[in-house]
LOLO-140677 format. One record per atom (N, C-alpha, C): residue number from 0; residue in three letters; chain; atom name; x, y, z. Coordinates in steps of 0.05 Angstrom, whole numbers. Atoms other than C-alpha are relative to their C-alpha. Layout:
BEGIN
     n   res   chain   atom       xx       yy       zz
   NUM   ALA       A     CA        X        Y        Z
...
This chain:
BEGIN
     n   res   chain   atom       xx       yy       zz
     0   MET       A      N       -6      -16      -23
     0   MET       A     CA     -784      872      143
     0   MET       A      C       31        2        2
     1   LEU       A      N      -28       -5       -2
     1   LEU       A     CA     -715      902      155
     1   LEU       A      C        8        3       29
     2   TYR       A      N       -9       -2      -27
     2   TYR       A     CA     -678      893      220
     2   TYR       A      C       28       13        0
     3   LEU       A      N      -26      -14       -2
     3   LEU       A     CA     -622      940      239
     3   LEU       A      C       13       -7       26
     4   SER       A      N      -15        4      -25
     4   SER       A     CA     -568      931      290
     4   SER       A      C       -7       23       19
     5   PRO       A      N        4      -22      -20
     5   PRO       A     CA     -579      970      355
     5   PRO       A      C       21       22       -5
     6   PRO       A      N      -19      -22        5
     6   PRO       A     CA     -547     1039      352
     6   PRO       A      C       27       -5       13
     7   GLY       A      N      -27        2      -10
     7   GLY       A     CA     -472     1038      359
     7   GLY       A      C       13      -28       -2
     8   ARG       A      N      -11       27        1
     8   ARG       A     CA     -464      963      352
     8   ARG       A      C       11       -8      -27
     9   GLY       A      N       -9        7       27
     9   GLY       A     CA     -455      959      277
     9   GLY       A      C       30        6       -4
    10   ARG       A      N      -28       -7        4
    10   ARG       A     CA     -388      995      279
    10   ARG       A      C       18      -19       15
    11   LEU       A      N      -17       18      -16
    11   LEU       A     CA     -360      952      335
    11   LEU       A      C        2      -27      -14
    12   ARG       A      N        0       26       12
    12   ARG       A     CA     -381      889      300
    12   ARG       A      C       17        0      -26
    13   SER       A      N      -15       -1       25
    13   SER       A     CA     -351      910      233
    13   SER       A      C       30        3        6
    14   SER       A      N      -28       -3       -6
    14   SER       A     CA     -286      931      266
    14   SER       A      C       11      -27       10
    15   ARG       A      N       -9       27       -9
    15   ARG       A     CA     -282      862      299
    15   ARG       A      C        5      -18      -24
    16   VAL       A      N       -4       16       24
    16   VAL       A     CA     -291      830      231
    16   VAL       A      C       25        8      -14
    17   ARG       A      N      -25       -9       13
    17   ARG       A     CA     -236      874      201
    17   ARG       A      C       24      -10       16
    18   GLY       A      N      -21       10      -17
    18   GLY       A     CA     -192      855      260
    18   GLY       A      C        5      -29       -4
    19   MET       A      N       -3       29        4
    19   MET       A     CA     -206      782      250
    19   MET       A      C       12       -6      -27
    20   GLU       A      N      -12        4       26
    20   GLU       A     CA     -188      787      176
    20   GLU       A      C       30        4        1
    21   ARG       A      N      -29       -4       -3
    21   ARG       A     CA     -120      815      195
    21   ARG       A      C       13      -23       15
    22   PHE       A      N       -9       22      -16
    22   PHE       A     CA     -113      759      246
    22   PHE       A      C        3      -25      -18
    23   LYS       A      N        0       23       18
    23   LYS       A     CA     -130      706      193
    23   LYS       A      C       23        3      -20
    24   SER       A      N      -22       -5       19
    24   SER       A     CA      -81      739      145
    24   SER       A      C       27       -6       13
    25   ARG       A      N      -25        7      -15
    25   ARG       A     CA      -26      733      198
    25   ARG       A      C        3      -30        1
    26   ALA       A      N       -1       30       -1
    26   ALA       A     CA      -43      659      206
    26   ALA       A      C        9      -11      -27
    27   ARG       A      N       -8       10       27
    27   ARG       A     CA      -37      649      131
    27   ARG       A      C       30        4       -5
    28   ARG       A      N      -28       -6        4
    28   ARG       A     CA       31      683      130
    28   ARG       A      C       17      -19       17
    29   LEU       A      N      -15       19      -17
    29   LEU       A     CA       55      639      188
    29   LEU       A      C        0      -28      -12
    30   ARG       A      N        1       27       13
    30   ARG       A     CA       32      576      150
    30   ARG       A      C       21       -1      -22
    31   GLU       A      N      -18       -1       23
    31   GLU       A     CA       74      598       91
    31   GLU       A      C       29        1        9
    32   SER       A      N      -28       -3       -9
    32   SER       A     CA      136      610      134
    32   SER       A      C        5      -17       25
    33   GLN       A      N       -4       18      -23
    33   GLN       A     CA      134      551      182
    33   GLN       A      C       29       -9        2
    34   THR       A      N      -27       10       -4
    34   THR       A     CA      198      525      212
    34   THR       A      C        2      -28      -10
    35   SER       A      N       -3       28       10
    35   SER       A     CA      228      460      188
    35   SER       A      C      -10      -20       20
    36   ALA       A      N       11       18      -20
    36   ALA       A     CA      209      427      254
    36   ALA       A      C      -31       -1       -2
    37   GLU       A      N       29       -1        3
    37   GLU       A     CA      137      450      245
    37   GLU       A      C       -9      -15      -25
    38   ALA       A      N        6       14       25
    38   ALA       A     CA      138      424      173
    38   ALA       A      C        2      -30        4
    39   LYS       A      N       -3       29       -4
    39   LYS       A     CA      163      356      196
    39   LYS       A      C      -23      -11       17
    40   LEU       A      N       22        9      -16
    40   LEU       A     CA      110      350      250
    40   LEU       A      C      -26        1      -16
    41   TRP       A      N       24       -3       16
    41   TRP       A     CA       56      374      202
    41   TRP       A      C       -3      -24      -19
    42   GLN       A      N        1       24       18
    42   GLN       A     CA       74      317      154
    42   GLN       A      C      -11      -24       14
    43   ALA       A      N        9       23      -16
    43   ALA       A     CA       59      268      210
    43   ALA       A      C      -29        4       10
    44   LEU       A      N       27       -5      -11
    44   LEU       A     CA       -6      302      232
    44   LEU       A      C      -22        4      -21
    45   ARG       A      N       20       -8       20
    45   ARG       A     CA      -40      323      167
    45   ARG       A      C      -15      -24      -10
    46   ASN       A      N       18       20       13
    46   ASN       A     CA      -96      285      132
    46   ASN       A      C       -8      -23       19
    47   ARG       A      N        9       20      -20
    47   ARG       A     CA     -118      249      196
    47   ARG       A      C       18      -24        3
    48   GLN       A      N      -19       22       -2
    48   GLN       A     CA      -55      207      198
    48   GLN       A      C        3      -10       29
    49   LEU       A      N       -1        7      -28
    49   LEU       A     CA      -58      206      274
    49   LEU       A      C      -28       -8        9
    50   ALA       A      N       27       11       -6
    50   ALA       A     CA     -119      161      285
    50   ALA       A      C      -21       16      -15
    51   ARG       A      N       22      -14       13
    51   ARG       A     CA     -182      200      271
    51   ARG       A      C        2       30        2
    52   TRP       A      N       -1      -29       -7
    52   TRP       A     CA     -158      269      293
    52   TRP       A      C        7       17      -24
    53   LYS       A      N       -6      -20       21
    53   LYS       A     CA     -161      327      245
    53   LYS       A      C       15       23       13
    54   PHE       A      N      -16      -22      -10
    54   PHE       A     CA     -106      377      259
    54   PHE       A      C       -1       24      -20
    55   ARG       A      N       -4      -25       15
    55   ARG       A     CA     -101      449      235
    55   ARG       A      C       26       12        8
    56   ARG       A      N      -25      -13       -7
    56   ARG       A     CA      -37      488      231
    56   ARG       A      C       -3       30       -1
    57   GLN       A      N        0      -29       -2
    57   GLN       A     CA      -25      561      249
    57   GLN       A      C      -29        9        0
    58   HIS       A      N       29       -6       -2
    58   HIS       A     CA      -97      568      272
    58   HIS       A      C       -5       20       22
    59   PRO       A      N        6      -20      -20
    59   PRO       A     CA     -124      629      309
    59   PRO       A      C      -19      -11       22
    60   ILE       A      N       16        6      -23
    60   ILE       A     CA     -151      616      379
    60   ILE       A      C        3       23       20
    61   ASP       A      N        0      -24      -17
    61   ASP       A     CA     -170      674      424
    61   ASP       A      C       18       21      -13
    62   ARG       A      N      -17      -21       12
    62   ARG       A     CA     -115      726      413
    62   ARG       A      C       27      -11      -11
    63   TYR       A      N      -25       12        9
    63   TYR       A     CA      -61      676      391
    63   TYR       A      C       -5      -16      -25
    64   VAL       A      N       -1       19       22
    64   VAL       A     CA      -43      636      329
    64   VAL       A      C       17      -23       10
    65   VAL       A      N      -14       23      -11
    65   VAL       A     CA      -25      566      353
    65   VAL       A      C       12      -16      -23
    66   ASP       A      N      -14       15       20
    66   ASP       A     CA       23      520      316
    66   ASP       A      C      -19      -22      -12
    67   PHE       A      N       18       22        9
    67   PHE       A     CA      -25      459      313
    67   PHE       A      C      -22       -3       21
    68   VAL       A      N       22        4      -18
    68   VAL       A     CA      -93      445      342
    68   VAL       A      C      -19      -21      -13
    69   THR       A      N       22       16        7
    69   THR       A     CA     -145      391      339
    69   THR       A      C      -24       10       16
    70   LEU       A      N       22      -12      -13
    70   LEU       A     CA     -210      425      355
    70   LEU       A      C      -18      -21       14
    71   ASP       A      N       16       21      -12
    71   ASP       A     CA     -247      360      368
    71   ASP       A      C       13      -11       25
    72   GLY       A      N      -15       11      -23
    72   GLY       A     CA     -193      335      415
    72   GLY       A      C        8       21       21
    73   LYS       A      N       -7      -23      -18
    73   LYS       A     CA     -184      404      448
    73   LYS       A      C       29       -1        8
    74   LEU       A      N      -28        2       -5
    74   LEU       A     CA     -109      396      442
    74   LEU       A      C       15       19      -18
    75   ILE       A      N      -18      -19       15
    75   ILE       A     CA      -58      449      421
    75   ILE       A      C       28      -11        4
    76   ILE       A      N      -29        7        0
    76   ILE       A     CA       14      432      403
    76   ILE       A      C       16       24       -9
    77   GLU       A      N      -18      -22        6
    77   GLU       A     CA       66      487      405
    77   GLU       A      C       28      -11       -3
    78   VAL       A      N      -27        8        5
    78   VAL       A     CA      134      474      374
    78   VAL       A      C       18       23        6
    79   ASP       A      N      -16      -23       -9
    79   ASP       A     CA      185      517      410
    79   ASP       A      C       29       -3       -9
    80   GLY       A      N      -28       -1        7
    80   GLY       A     CA      253      537      383
    80   GLY       A      C       16       12       22
    81   VAL       A      N      -18      -11      -21
    81   VAL       A     CA      312      566      420
    81   VAL       A      C       -8       27       11
    82   THR       A      N        9      -26       -9
    82   THR       A     CA      280      634      424
    82   THR       A      C      -19       -2       24
    83   HIS       A      N       19        4      -22
    83   HIS       A     CA      231      605      475
    83   HIS       A      C       14       -6       26
    84   SER       A      N      -15        6      -24
    84   SER       A     CA      287      594      526
    84   SER       A      C        7       24       17
    85   SER       A      N       -6      -25      -16
    85   SER       A     CA      296      667      548
    85   SER       A      C      -22        3       21
    86   SER       A      N       19       -4      -22
    86   SER       A     CA      262      688      613
    86   SER       A      C      -25       15      -10
    87   THR       A      N       23      -16       11
    87   THR       A     CA      218      738      575
    87   THR       A      C      -19      -19      -16
    88   GLU       A      N       16       18       16
    88   GLU       A     CA      194      685      526
    88   GLU       A      C      -13      -22       17
    89   ILE       A      N       12       20      -18
    89   ILE       A     CA      183      634      582
    89   ILE       A      C      -24       12       13
    90   GLU       A      N       22      -13      -13
    90   GLU       A     CA      138      684      617
    90   GLU       A      C      -23        4      -20
    91   ARG       A      N       21       -3       21
    91   ARG       A     CA      100      700      552
    91   ARG       A      C      -13      -26       -6
    92   ASP       A      N       12       27        6
    92   ASP       A     CA       91      626      538
    92   ASP       A      C      -18       -9       23
    93   LYS       A      N       16        7      -23
    93   LYS       A     CA       65      616      608
    93   LYS       A      C      -28       13       -1
    94   VAL       A      N       25      -15        3
    94   VAL       A     CA       12      670      599
    94   VAL       A      C      -17      -11      -23
    95   ARG       A      N       13       11       24
    95   ARG       A     CA       -5      644      530
    95   ARG       A      C      -13      -27        6
    96   THR       A      N       10       27       -8
    96   THR       A     CA      -14      573      558
    96   THR       A      C      -24        3       18
    97   GLU       A      N       22       -5      -19
    97   GLU       A     CA      -59      599      614
    97   GLU       A      C      -25        9      -15
    98   VAL       A      N       23      -10       16
    98   VAL       A     CA     -104      636      564
    98   VAL       A      C      -12      -23      -16
    99   LEU       A      N       10       22       17
    99   LEU       A     CA     -109      576      518
    99   LEU       A      C      -13      -22       17
   100   GLU       A      N       13       19      -17
   100   GLU       A     CA     -124      529      576
   100   GLU       A      C      -26       10       10
   101   ALA       A      N       26      -12       -8
   101   ALA       A     CA     -178      577      599
   101   ALA       A      C      -21       -3      -22
   102   CYS       A      N       18        4       22
   102   CYS       A     CA     -208      567      530
   102   CYS       A      C       -8      -30       -2
   103   GLY       A      N        7       28        0
   103   GLY       A     CA     -213      492      546
   103   GLY       A      C       19      -19      -14
   104   PHE       A      N      -20       16       14
   104   PHE       A     CA     -151      466      511
   104   PHE       A      C       21      -10       19
   105   LEU       A      N      -24       10      -12
   105   LEU       A     CA      -95      422      535
   105   LEU       A      C       23       10      -18
   106   VAL       A      N      -22      -10       16
   106   VAL       A     CA      -29      453      512
   106   VAL       A      C       25      -17        4
   107   LEU       A      N      -26       15       -1
   107   LEU       A     CA       32      410      496
   107   LEU       A      C       21       17      -13
   108   ARG       A      N      -22      -14       11
   108   ARG       A     CA       98      444      485
   108   ARG       A      C       23      -20       -5
   109   VAL       A      N      -22       18        7
   109   VAL       A     CA      152      406      448
   109   VAL       A      C       22       18      -13
   110   SER       A      N      -21      -15       12
   110   SER       A     CA      220      431      426
   110   SER       A      C        6       -9      -29
   111   ASN       A      N       -8        7       27
   111   ASN       A     CA      247      433      355
   111   ASN       A      C       17      -26        1
   112   THR       A      N      -18       23       -3
   112   THR       A     CA      300      383      379
   112   THR       A      C      -16      -26        4
   113   ASP       A      N       17       23       -4
   113   ASP       A     CA      246      335      403
   113   ASP       A      C      -12      -10      -27
   114   VAL       A      N       12        7       26
   114   VAL       A     CA      213      337      334
   114   VAL       A      C       21      -12      -18
   115   TYR       A      N      -21       10       18
   115   TYR       A     CA      279      327      297
   115   TYR       A      C       11      -28        9
   116   GLU       A      N      -14       23       -9
   116   GLU       A     CA      308      273      342
   116   GLU       A      C      -18      -22       11
   117   ASN       A      N       18       20      -12
   117   ASN       A     CA      247      237      372
   117   ASN       A      C      -29        5       -9
   118   LEU       A      N       27       -5       11
   118   LEU       A     CA      187      248      326
   118   LEU       A      C      -20      -21       10
   119   GLU       A      N       18       21       -9
   119   GLU       A     CA      157      181      345
   119   GLU       A      C       -8        4       29
   120   GLY       A      N        6       -6      -28
   120   GLY       A     CA      161      200      419
   120   GLY       A      C      -19       23        2
   121   VAL       A      N       18      -23        1
   121   VAL       A     CA      127      267      404
   121   VAL       A      C      -28      -10       -8
   122   LEU       A      N       26       10        9
   122   LEU       A     CA       71      230      367
   122   LEU       A      C      -13      -17       21
   123   GLU       A      N       11       16      -21
   123   GLU       A     CA       63      181      424
   123   GLU       A      C      -11       18       23
   124   LEU       A      N        9      -20      -20
   124   LEU       A     CA       57      240      473
   124   LEU       A      C      -27       12       -9
   125   ILE       A      N       25      -11       11
   125   ILE       A     CA        2      269      428
   125   ILE       A      C      -22      -21        2
   126   ARG       A      N       20       21       -2
   126   ARG       A     CA      -34      202      423
   126   ARG       A      C       -9       -4       29
   127   THR       A      N        7        4      -29
   127   THR       A     CA      -32      193      499
   127   THR       A      C      -17       23        9
   128   SER       A      N       16      -23       -8
   128   SER       A     CA      -59      263      509
   128   SER       A      C      -28       -1      -11
   129   LEU       A      N       26        1       13
   129   LEU       A     CA     -116      251      461
   129   LEU       A      C      -17      -23       11
   130   ARG       A      N       15       22      -11
   130   ARG       A     CA     -136      185      494
   130   ARG       A      C      -17        8       24
   131   PHE       A      N       15       -9      -24
   131   PHE       A     CA     -159      223      556
   131   PHE       A      C      -22       19       -6
   132   GLU       A      N       22      -19        8
   132   GLU       A     CA     -207      267      516
   132   GLU       A      C      -26      -15       -3
């Protein structure tokens, strides 16, 4: 027996898939061009080095690609550079955080400087946030 999609739905579904492929492609490009602060934090998070938590980097969630996420722990970590200090970027980050929190995630924002100068403090903040999950 052959089952067909209801009329009109097949096109919408395939366009969503095409859109998702572009989104995944963007995430791949971002992984290849991560900042040095992101690379430093990734070295501390990868391969379950932080207790049992599996982190992903440059991972798509809703309409955003987040810097780091542990799906099991429902925690997102965003590493912000100096460009995030303008009023426009602060407002965009606020909206982004609200959307991601509405998806059920806790969002931590750390600066590049925090990662460079206080990596252990950043990792402790992450550990503390994950204990409450």
